[in-house]
C-alpha positions as CSV (number, residue, x, y, z in Angstrom):
1,M,-10.0,-1.1,7.0
2,T,-12.6,-1.2,9.8
3,Y,-12.0,0.0,13.3
4,E,-12.1,-2.9,15.7
5,G,-13.1,-1.0,18.8
6,S,-11.1,-0.1,21.9
7,S,-9.2,-3.4,22.2
8,I,-7.5,-5.8,19.9
9,D,-9.7,-8.9,19.2
10,P,-7.4,-11.9,18.7
11,T,-10.3,-14.1,17.6
12,K,-10.9,-12.1,14.4
13,P,-8.4,-12.0,11.5
14,S,-7.0,-8.7,10.5
15,I,-5.8,-7.7,7.0
16,A,-2.8,-6.0,8.5
17,R,-1.8,-9.0,10.7
18,V,-2.3,-11.6,7.9
19,Y,0.0,-9.4,5.7
20,D,2.5,-9.2,8.5
21,Y,2.5,-13.0,8.9
22,L,3.1,-13.5,5.2
23,L,6.0,-11.1,5.3
24,G,7.5,-13.1,8.2
25,G,6.5,-10.7,11.0
26,K,5.5,-11.7,14.6
27,D,2.7,-9.2,15.2
28,N,-0.1,-11.6,14.5
29,Y,-2.4,-14.2,16.2
30,A,-3.3,-17.8,15.5
31,V,-6.4,-16.7,13.6
32,D,-4.3,-14.6,11.3
33,R,-1.8,-17.4,10.8
34,E,-4.6,-19.7,9.9
35,I,-5.6,-17.5,7.0
36,G,-2.0,-17.0,6.0
37,D,-1.4,-20.7,6.0
38,V,-4.2,-21.1,3.5
39,F,-2.1,-19.1,1.1
40,K,1.1,-20.9,2.1
41,R,-0.3,-24.4,2.0
42,D,-3.1,-24.3,-0.6
43,L,-1.7,-21.6,-2.9
44,P,2.0,-22.4,-2.9
45,G,4.1,-19.5,-4.1
46,S,1.4,-16.9,-3.3
47,V,3.5,-15.3,-0.6
48,A,5.5,-13.7,-3.4
49,I,2.6,-11.3,-3.8
50,A,3.4,-9.7,-0.4
51,F,7.1,-9.4,-1.0
52,A,6.7,-8.1,-4.6
53,N,4.3,-5.4,-3.3
54,R,6.6,-4.4,-0.4
55,S,9.6,-4.2,-2.6
56,A,7.8,-2.0,-5.2
57,L,6.7,0.3,-2.4
58,T,10.2,0.7,-1.1
59,R,11.5,1.5,-4.6
60,A,8.8,4.0,-5.2
61,V,9.4,5.9,-2.0
62,R,13.1,5.9,-2.7
63,E,12.6,7.2,-6.2
64,I,10.3,10.0,-5.0
65,A,12.6,11.0,-2.1
66,S,15.8,10.9,-4.2
67,T,14.7,12.3,-7.6
68,T,12.0,14.9,-6.7
69,G,11.7,17.7,-4.2
70,I,8.8,16.1,-2.4
71,R,9.4,15.8,1.3
72,Q,6.0,14.9,2.6
73,F,4.2,11.6,2.4
74,I,0.7,10.4,3.3
75,D,0.5,6.5,3.6
76,L,-3.1,5.5,3.4
77,G,-3.8,2.0,4.9
78,S,-0.2,1.7,6.0
79,G,-0.5,-1.7,7.8
80,L,1.8,-3.0,10.6
81,P,5.3,-1.6,10.8
82,T,7.9,-3.8,9.1
83,A,11.3,-3.4,7.6
84,D,11.8,-0.3,5.4
85,N,8.7,1.6,6.3
86,V,7.9,4.7,4.3
87,H,9.5,7.1,6.8
88,Q,12.6,5.0,7.0
89,V,13.1,4.9,3.3
90,A,12.2,8.5,2.7
91,Q,14.3,9.8,5.6
92,R,17.3,7.7,4.5
93,H,17.4,9.7,1.3
94,A,16.0,13.0,2.6
95,P,16.2,13.3,6.4
96,E,13.7,16.2,6.5
97,S,10.9,14.0,5.0
98,R,7.6,14.0,6.9
99,V,5.2,11.0,6.9
100,V,1.6,10.6,8.0
101,Y,0.5,7.0,8.4
102,V,-3.2,6.3,8.2
103,D,-5.0,3.1,9.4
104,T,-7.8,2.0,11.6
105,D,-6.5,-1.4,12.8
106,L,-5.9,-0.9,16.5
107,Q,-2.7,-3.0,16.5
108,V,-1.3,-1.0,13.7
109,L,-1.9,2.2,15.7
110,V,-0.4,0.8,18.9
111,H,2.7,-0.6,17.2
112,G,3.1,2.4,14.8
113,R,3.0,4.9,17.6
114,A,5.4,3.0,19.7
115,L,7.9,2.7,16.8
116,L,7.6,6.4,16.0
117,E,7.5,7.8,19.5
118,N,10.8,9.5,19.1
119,N,10.4,10.6,15.4
120,D,8.9,14.1,15.4
121,R,8.5,14.0,11.6
122,T,5.9,11.2,11.6
123,R,2.3,10.8,12.8
124,V,-0.1,7.8,13.0
125,L,-3.8,8.6,12.4
126,A,-6.8,6.5,13.3
127,V,-8.9,7.5,10.3
128,D,-10.6,5.3,7.7
129,V,-9.1,5.8,4.2
130,R,-12.6,6.0,2.9
131,D,-12.9,9.3,4.7
132,P,-10.3,11.3,2.9
133,E,-11.6,14.6,4.2
134,G,-11.2,13.3,7.8
135,V,-7.6,12.4,7.0
136,R,-6.7,15.7,5.3
137,T,-8.3,17.9,7.9
138,H,-7.0,15.9,10.9
139,P,-5.0,18.1,13.3
140,D,-2.0,15.8,13.1
141,T,-2.1,15.9,9.3
142,L,-2.3,19.7,9.3
143,E,0.6,19.9,11.8
144,L,2.9,17.9,9.6
145,I,1.7,18.4,6.0
146,D,1.8,21.7,4.0
147,F,-0.8,21.3,1.3
148,T,0.5,24.3,-0.6
149,R,3.5,22.1,-1.5
150,P,3.6,18.8,-3.4
151,V,2.7,15.6,-1.5
152,A,3.3,11.9,-2.2
153,V,0.1,10.0,-1.7
154,I,0.7,6.3,-1.0
155,L,-2.0,3.8,-1.9
156,S,-0.1,0.6,-1.4
157,A,-2.3,-2.6,-1.5
158,I,-5.3,-0.7,-0.1
159,L,-7.8,0.1,-2.8
160,H,-8.4,-3.6,-3.6
161,H,-10.0,-3.7,-0.2
162,V,-12.4,-1.0,-1.2
163,N,-15.6,-2.2,-2.9
164,D,-16.9,-0.6,-6.1
165,D,-19.9,0.9,-4.2
166,E,-17.5,2.6,-1.8
167,D,-16.1,4.6,-4.8
168,P,-12.3,3.9,-4.7
169,A,-11.9,6.2,-7.7
170,G,-13.5,8.9,-5.6
171,I,-10.9,8.5,-2.9
172,V,-8.1,9.1,-5.4
173,R,-10.0,11.9,-7.0
174,Y,-10.4,13.6,-3.6
175,W,-6.6,13.6,-3.1
176,R,-5.9,14.6,-6.7
177,D,-8.1,17.7,-6.2
178,H,-6.6,18.6,-2.8
179,V,-2.9,18.4,-3.5
180,P,-1.0,20.8,-5.6
181,S,0.6,20.2,-9.0
182,G,3.8,18.2,-8.8
183,S,2.3,15.8,-6.3
184,Y,2.9,12.0,-6.8
185,F,0.6,9.0,-6.4
186,F,1.9,5.5,-5.9
187,I,-0.6,2.7,-6.2
188,S,-0.3,-1.1,-5.9
189,H,-3.3,-3.3,-6.4
190,F,-4.4,-6.9,-6.9
191,R,-4.9,-7.5,-10.6
192,S,-7.3,-9.9,-12.3
193,G,-5.4,-12.8,-13.8
194,N,-8.3,-14.7,-15.3
195,N,-7.0,-17.9,-13.9
196,P,-7.8,-20.4,-11.1
197,E,-5.1,-19.0,-8.8
198,T,-6.6,-15.5,-9.0
199,E,-10.1,-16.7,-8.4
200,E,-9.1,-18.8,-5.4
201,A,-7.0,-16.1,-3.8
202,E,-9.8,-13.6,-4.3
203,K,-12.4,-16.0,-2.8
204,V,-10.2,-16.6,0.3
205,L,-9.9,-12.9,1.1
206,Q,-13.6,-12.1,0.3
207,Q,-14.8,-14.9,2.5
208,T,-12.4,-13.9,5.3
209,F,-12.9,-10.2,5.3
210,G,-16.2,-9.8,3.5
211,R,-14.8,-7.4,1.0
212,G,-12.3,-6.9,-1.8
213,R,-12.2,-6.5,-5.5
214,W,-9.5,-7.6,-7.9
215,R,-9.3,-5.2,-10.9
216,T,-7.9,-5.3,-14.4
217,D,-4.9,-3.1,-15.5
218,A,-7.4,-0.8,-17.2
219,E,-9.5,-0.5,-14.1
220,I,-6.4,0.2,-12.0
221,A,-5.3,2.9,-14.4
222,A,-8.8,4.4,-14.3
223,L,-8.4,4.9,-10.6
224,L,-5.7,7.4,-11.5
225,D,-7.8,9.3,-13.9
226,G,-6.6,12.9,-14.4
227,L,-3.1,12.1,-13.4
228,E,-0.1,11.4,-15.6
229,I,0.9,7.7,-15.2
230,L,4.7,7.6,-15.5
231,D,6.8,5.0,-17.2
232,P,6.6,2.0,-17.2
233,G,2.8,2.4,-16.6
234,I,0.7,-0.1,-14.6
235,V,2.8,-3.2,-14.6
236,P,3.4,-6.3,-12.4
237,A,5.1,-4.9,-9.2
238,S,8.2,-7.0,-9.7
239,L,8.8,-5.2,-13.0
240,W,8.2,-1.7,-11.7
241,H,11.7,0.0,-11.7
242,P,13.3,-3.2,-10.4
243,D,16.7,-3.2,-8.7
244,E,19.5,-5.1,-10.4
245,T,19.9,-7.2,-7.3
246,E,16.3,-8.5,-7.8
247,N,17.4,-10.0,-11.1
248,P,14.1,-9.5,-13.1
249,W,16.0,-9.3,-16.3
250,S,18.0,-11.8,-18.4
251,N,19.9,-10.6,-21.4
252,G,17.9,-7.4,-21.5
253,E,14.6,-9.2,-21.4
254,P,12.3,-9.6,-18.4
255,R,12.4,-12.9,-16.7
256,E,9.3,-15.1,-16.6
257,L,7.3,-14.0,-13.6
258,T,5.4,-16.5,-11.5
259,V,1.6,-16.5,-11.8
260,W,1.6,-14.9,-8.3
261,E,3.9,-12.1,-9.2
262,H,1.5,-11.2,-12.0
263,L,-1.3,-10.7,-9.4
264,I,0.0,-7.5,-7.9
265,A,0.4,-4.5,-10.1
266,A,2.1,-1.1,-9.3
267,G,2.3,2.3,-10.9
268,L,3.4,5.8,-10.2
269,A,1.5,8.9,-11.3
270,R,2.0,12.7,-11.2
271,K,-0.4,15.6,-11.0
272,A,0.6,18.0,-13.7
């Protein structure tokens, strides 16, 4: 979320690198693994949050690219490149898709630009997601995105790192007001579980990064005010349009999710 300066500081944990570690990536430092190990060791099973979130993002991008005419995506707070990044999923189903990645973590920028060096339909921007005007009017954005045509705005696991006094709803509202009808919004967000696991996980992240806010389903839905939330609504990410191979169903009924899978919600909305 915050720019770390002109060089990567391996002594300070990074949200993107901790997430990378939890997903099994290698672009992280000992300080990031130390935080990740708190989840692995003290909150066993919590790593399912990261995988459930990533899978829902992949399914959402696939659905947008394969069932709508949208061919341009803005991924806000994109994090470190991993398997099935937004451009890879979108271009697999619609090769002409264009993607702008937005982050301020220097390591994300370095790795993202290296990965995308030979892909002329992608850009990586060093702009804070809390500055939507800066994202929208950035020359690289304007080079790739045509704001007269529908856009998919991706808010995957980012708004729970935005405090209430930083107006997360205002970020979404800005994009809602500056993209045309037919645009889509994907959101995933830590959801309040009113249980010890939620409280402990929230405390770890807040103590580590000094920010973050779990929200209820109603609060998450309110972030999408003015947009049409599509079926099945705001639901645990594992139950958002699940693949048959992920086996979330048994005899037509949803399987019992773990307490951790309940802690990440997802939803897709459309601007009428």
